[in-house]
N, C-alpha and C positions, 0 to 999 in steps of 0.2 A: 484397548487403544487409548483410553483416558490416562493410563499409567505410562505413556510413552516416556522413555528416559532420554534426556538430552546430554550429549557429551559436553565436556568443559568448553567454555567460550573460546579458549585458545585453539580449539580444534577447528573453528570456523574462520573462513577468510572474510575480510571486511566486505560488506555488501555495498557500501558507499564510501567515498574517500574522506571520511571524517574519523578522527580519533576521539571517541566519546569520553575517554578518561582524561584527555588533556585539552581538548578544544571546547570552549563554551558554546552552549546551544540554548535555544529558547523553547520552552513548552508552550504550545499554542492551544487555547481552549475554544472549542466551537460548540459548547453547550449553552443552555440558557443562562448559566451562571456568569457568562461574559457580558458585562453591561455595554460593551462597545459594539456588539454585533447589530443591534437594531438600527444603528446609524449607517451600516454598510449595506449597499445594494449587492448582495451576493449573486443575484441573477446576472449582473453585469460583470463578466469575468475580468475585464480590465480593472474595474474598481476593486473587485475582490482581491485581485493580484496586488494592486497598489497597497491595500490594507496589510496583506500578509508580509510582503517584502518591506513595507514601511516599518512594521514591527521589528523585523530582523535588523534593519538598518539602525533603528533607534536603540536597539540592544547591543549593537556593534558585534553581531554574530553572523555567520554565513548560513546557518541552518536552523530550522525549527522542527520540532517533533511532537508527536502525541497522538491520542485518539483511540487507543485500544479500549474497547468496552465503554466508550464514551457515548452518552445519549446526546446526539447533536440536533441542533435546530436548522443547520444550513441545508439539509436535504430537501426542504420545502422549495428550494430553487428549481427543482427539476421534476417533471412528471414521471421520470424514470423510477423514482422512489415512492410513487403513490399508486402503484398498480396492484397492490394487494388490499385485502379487506381493511387492514390497519396500515398506516404509513410506516415505511422502514426508516429507522432513526438511530439504531445502535451500530456503531462502527466496529468491525471485526478485525481490523488490521492496525498497523502503525503507519502513520504518514511521516515522511521525511520531506520537509519543505525546503527546497534548494534550487539553485539556478538551473534553467534548462541546459541540457548538454552534460550535466553531471553524470559520470559513469556509474553503471549498476553492474555488480559482479555476483557470481554464484558463490554462496557461502560454503557449499559442499559439492562434491562431484555428483553427477546424476545424469538425467536425460530430459529432453524436452517432452513433456506430457501433452502439451497443447499450446496453441497460441491463436490470437484473433485480434482484429481491430474492432472493438466493441464501440462503434462510432455513433453513440447517441449522446445528446446533451446531458452532461452529468455522469455519464458512464465512465468506464476505464480507458476508453480509447485503446491504443495498442497495448496488448497484454501478453505476457509470457507466463506459463506455469511449468515448473520443473518438478520432476519426481526424484526423490532421494530414497536411500535405504538407511535406516538407523536400527541397529540390532535386528536386521532382517524384517523390519516393519517399514512400510511405505510412508513417506512424509512428503507432502507437496508444498512448494513455495510459490506464491503468486506475486507477480510484479506488474502493477498497473500504472497507467498514465505515462507510458514510455513514448519515445519518438517513433515515428513511423519506420524510420530506418532500422530500428531494433528488430523488426520482423524479417528483414531481408536474410535469405539463405537458411531459414529455419525449416525443419521438417520434424514430424513426430518421431520420437526415438533418437533424435540427434544427441550424441554424447556430449556432455558438458563437464569440463574440468573444474575442480575447486579453484576459486579465485579468477576464473575466466570472465572477461567482460561479456555480458549478454545483451547489453543495450545501454540506453541513456535516458535520463529524464526528459520528457517532451514538453512542448509549450502549447498553449491554447491557440486555436481551437482543436488542433489535432489530438491532444491528450484527453479528450472527453470534455474539453472546455472548462478546465480548472486552472487555478494558479499552479505553476510548475511544482510538482512534487512526485514522490514515489509512494504508492500504496503497496506496502509489503505485508503479506498475510501467510500464515501457516495453516495447513489443512490436513487432517488425517483421513478424511473420507470425501472423495470428490463427488459422490452421489451420481456417478455416471456422466458428469459434465466434462466438456473439453473446451479449453480456451476461454473459459469464463467460470465464475463462481461468485455467489453473493458476497459482497464486501460490507454490506449493511443489512441488518435484519430488523424485524418488528420487535417490540417489547415482549410479545407473547412467545416469540421464537428464541429469545435471548439465551436461555439456559441450554437449549438443544444445540445451538450453533457454537456457543462457547466451549462445549464439550469436544467438538471436532475442529475448532479453530483456536489452538493454544496461543498464549501470549507470544507474539513475535519477538519480544525482547529476549526470550530464551536463546535466540539465535543472533539478533541484531546487536545485543550487548550494550544497550544504553545503561549508563550508571544510575 
């Protein structure tokens, strides 16, 4: 499964309505290398959101991105990431920071594998996981921090067409109490889970999780 082959990017429908090849975007850094973070109270979601969208406004862009395999300091904001022997701090997806209400679409045809409202502070909030087949191998795509309306009418096994809108980016506190963004993650082994999957792991788990969570840019298509 580590050798999963991805088809050309042209075969995927856009997941969010941004053209990464023509539209400017800002890479946001939430690691300890960012000297601005100590001055931001990330536990206060309103202040955290003002920081994120203030950065986008200052850069004159509509969207910010980043985070895959990034060792982040912001997860100390929530006890949700402190429930293991070591704190979880390595981000396993790509974040797309954009306005609440931004549409989220399926990159490939598939079916609904699971969905849930993971409603803890700092968690995903409304979450959808799709199952696709590539070369007869299952590949799962996870969409976190959605609007609550995104879960309406879903059922396990519901067929989803390529390019079909499956939801929209939510706002806080409904979205797990985060500045509005999409957490997009690819997974090759769900480990028996439904409607949820770790989006952040400990340093000790990093290698194991990266093997089953390939770089989402393979499908997202960031330049």
